N, C-alpha and C positions, 0 to 999 in steps of 0.2 A: 233663168231658162227662157229661151225665146223659141216659139213655134210658129213659123210663117206658113199660113195656109194659102195665102194668095201667091200666084205665080209672079215672079219679078218680071217687069217689062221695062223697055227702054224709056217709055214716056212718063217719067216721074216728075211731079212738081216739087216734091220734098224727098230728100234722102238724109237719113240720120245714120251715122256709122260710129259704133262703139262709144256712144255718148255716156260720159261719166262725170259726175259732179260730187265732190267731197267738201264737207264743212268740217275741218279738222279730221277727226277719225271717223266721222259719220258719213256714210255713202248715201247721198240722196238719190243719185242715179247710178246704176250699176252696169254700165257698158252695154246698152241695148242698141239694136239696129232696127230701123223702121223705114218704109218707103210708102209714099202716098201718090197714087196715080193722078195725073192732071185731070181737072174737072170734077174730082170726087168731093163729096161732103163726108169728111172723115171725123168720126167721133173718138176722142181720146179719153177713155173712161178710167176711173179709179176713185177710191175713197179719198176723203180729205187726208192730206199728208202723204199721198202716194208718190208725189214728185211731178205732178202735172204742171203747176205754175212754174216750177224751176225749169222744166223743159221749155216752156213757152218763152220764158225770159231769155234763155240761151238762144232760142230760135230768132228772137227779135234783136239780139245783140245787147240787151240790157244786162246780161250776166255772161260770164265766161265759163266754159266747160273746163273741168280739170283735164280731160282728154276726150278725144273723139272729134267728130266733125258734123256740121249741119250744112247742107247745100240746098238752096231754094231757087228753083228755076235756073239751075246751072251756076248760081252765084254762091260761093262759100261765105257763110256768115262770119263776120269778123275779119274778112280778107281785104278790106279797104273800099270795096264797092258795095253799095246798099242793095240788098235783094228787093224785088218788086212786091213788097208786102204792105198790107194794112193791118193794124193791130188795135184790138179793144181789150184793155186789162179788165180784171175782175171787179175792180172798184174805180171806174173812170172818174176823173175830176174835171170840173168846168168852172169858168168864170160866171158865177150866177147872176151878175148884173148885166151880162150880155143877152141879146136875143139869139135865137138859133142861127139866123143868117149871119149875124155879126161874128158868132163863134166860128162858123165854117169859113168865113172870109179870113179870120185870124189864122186858122189852120192852113188855109190855102197859101197865105203869105209865107208861113213857115216853110212850106214845101216849094215855094217859088212858082206857083201855078198862076198863069196869066189869066185864063178865062175859065175858072172853075164852074161846074154845073150845079151851083148851090140850090137854085130853085127846084131843079129836077130831082136832086138827091133828097131834099126835104119832102117832096111829094112822094117819092118812092118809099120812104120810111114812115109815111103817115103824119108828117109834121108840117105840111104845106099851109095849114090854116092857123098857125100859131101867131101870126101877125107880129105885133110889137111886145108880145108877152116875153118876160125875161125867164131865163133858164131856172132861176131860183124858185119859180112857181110851177115847174114841171113835176109830174109824178115820177117815181122811180122808173116805170116802164118808158115814159117819154124820154127821160135822160138816156136810157139804154139804147133807144132807137136813134137818138142824136149821136151817141157814141158809134153806132154802126155807120151812120152817115159820114162822120169824120174819118172812120177807117176806110171807107170806100172812096173818099175824096180824091186821093192820088191815082185812082184807077189801078189798083193792085192786081197782080196775077194770082196772089195767094192772100187769103184773109185769115188771120190768126185771132181767135176769140177765146178768152179765158173765162170759163163759167158764164156765158153770156145771158143765161136765163135763170140761174139758180136762186137769185135774191128777189125774184119778181113774184107777184101774185099770179094766179092762173090766167087772168086776162092778159097781163103783161107778157107772160111766157108765151102764150099763144101768138101774140103780135110779133114778138121777136123771132119765133120759130117760123112763122109764115114768111117773114122777110128772108130768112136764111134759105128756106125752101125755094122761094122765087128766084134766088141767085144761082140755083143749081145749073151747071153747064156753062155759066158765064165766067167762072173763076173757080179756083180750088179753095175749099173752106176746111180749115183745121180748127176744131173747137174742143175744148176740154169740158167735161161735165161729170158730176156724180149722180145726176138725175137720169136714170136709165130709160124712163119713158120718153124723154126728149130725144135721146139717141136712137131709140127704136123707131121713133116716128119719122126722122128725116135723114138718117145716115145711110150712105151707100156702103161704107166700110168702117170697121171698128178696130181699135187697138185697146187692150186692157193692161193698164199699168198697176202694179201692186208692189209697195215697198221698194220702189226704184227699179223694178224689173218689168220688162215687157213680157207678160204671160203669153200673149197671143195676139195675132193680127189676122183678120179675116173679113171677107164680105159678110154683111149682116145675115143674109140668107144662109150662107154656108156655116156661119157660127151657130145659128139656131138649129140647123139640121144636124150638125155634128154633136153638139153638147146638150141639146134640149130634150132631156128625158121627160115623159109626161108627168103631170102633177095631179095628185088626187086632192080634191076639195071636198070638205065635209062641213055642212052648215047644221047647227043645232038650234032648237028653240031658245029664245032669250032666257026662259026660266030654268034652263039646264046649263048655264054658263059654268057653274062649279063642276058639273059632271064633265064638261069639255076639258077642263084642266086635268082631271083624272084620266080621261081618255088620251090626252096628249102624252101623259107620262107612260101609259101602257104602250102606245104606239112607238114612243121613243126607244123602248126596250127591245123592239123587234129587230132581228138580224138584217132585214131587207131595207131598213130605214136609212136614208142619207141625211135628210134634214127635215125639220118640222117647224112651222111658223104659225102662231096663233094671232088672229086679227079679229078682235071682238068675239063674235059667235062662229067664226070660221077657222078651220084648220087647213093649211096648205102643206101637203106632204110630198116631198121629193124622195124617190125610192131608187134603189139599185137594181131591184128585181121586180119587174112589173107583174108577171104571173103570180109570184109568191105574194105580193101585196094584194092582188085581187082575191086570192083564196083566203087570206088572213083577215082582211079588213071587216068583212060583213059579220063574222062572229063577234068581233070586238064591239060592234055597234048595236048588238042585239038589245041591250037594256038602256039605250040612249034615245032621247027625243030628237031624232035626226030628221031634218027637213029635206036635205039634199046630199047625195053622194055623186060626184062626177069626176071623171078623168078628163083633164083639159090640157091643151097645149101649153108648153112652157113659154115664158117670156124671156126677154133679154135680162131682166133682173134675176130670174132663176138661174140662167147660165152664169151670170156674173158672180152670184153667191156660191155656186159650185166651184168656180175657179179660184176665187179669193179665199175660200174656206179650205183650200188645200186638196181639192179633188185632183186625181191623176189626169193630166192632160192626155195621156195615151189612151185613156178609157174610151174616148169617143171614137177612136179609129180614125183613119185618114179620110179627109174630105175631098 
């Protein structure tokens, strides 16, 4: 099922039509449509195994679709002419004995670029001071930034990134996301991720893929407004952690509950009926060592969990 919240416009950098991929009898992609407006930072979200990498490999021409079509900046993928893309796979590989400038020169030669802006690119991704240091001595975050530089080297109109920050520590993720954010408006960025905080931080528009189906595509703000029911948070004292487990079981039995998540001494409760939850929660908390009860705004993670756990897409109403 595909529910397009965004209005289709003529100015699309990416068009995906009826994209299907089968491996024997297994359907990895189930015939979805998707469009990405030019200049957008587009987050392609889904759990591991949803089909994100398969989609990106088809978009780059590294794999063939069983049926359907991908058009990037007016160029059909697999049609004989190379679309204007840069690509960073989820696990980029390097010649570790090279320096960063040597590696980018090597990539430039493969592209046939006469005067590549190697120094400027290295400065832009924060690797301008690496000198003669070889890539083998780089951290994972530095290698990922070098991967971004090589993807940007041919001056692409569309940048395709497969899980660009998922394997990085918090500092490395911050650096990569900062670079992606700085590129906003210069080109179209299409990146896959299962880290929802990353998408919430920098995306303009989001598509959610689940088991090979595109559940929804929307502007980030519209997605949150449409599906983000308020969340109740309950914090208890550390010495009442056993009581919190009992409380979670009691709340789970309520007819207004949609989902409940325990994180240490905190419960996060998604509900179907906010007024009913307000009336029922306080009596349930009467005998607990409660430190805080608060109704907070939902996050993109809350929306994602609602959708991928089978919540009715029509429940949110039209956006």
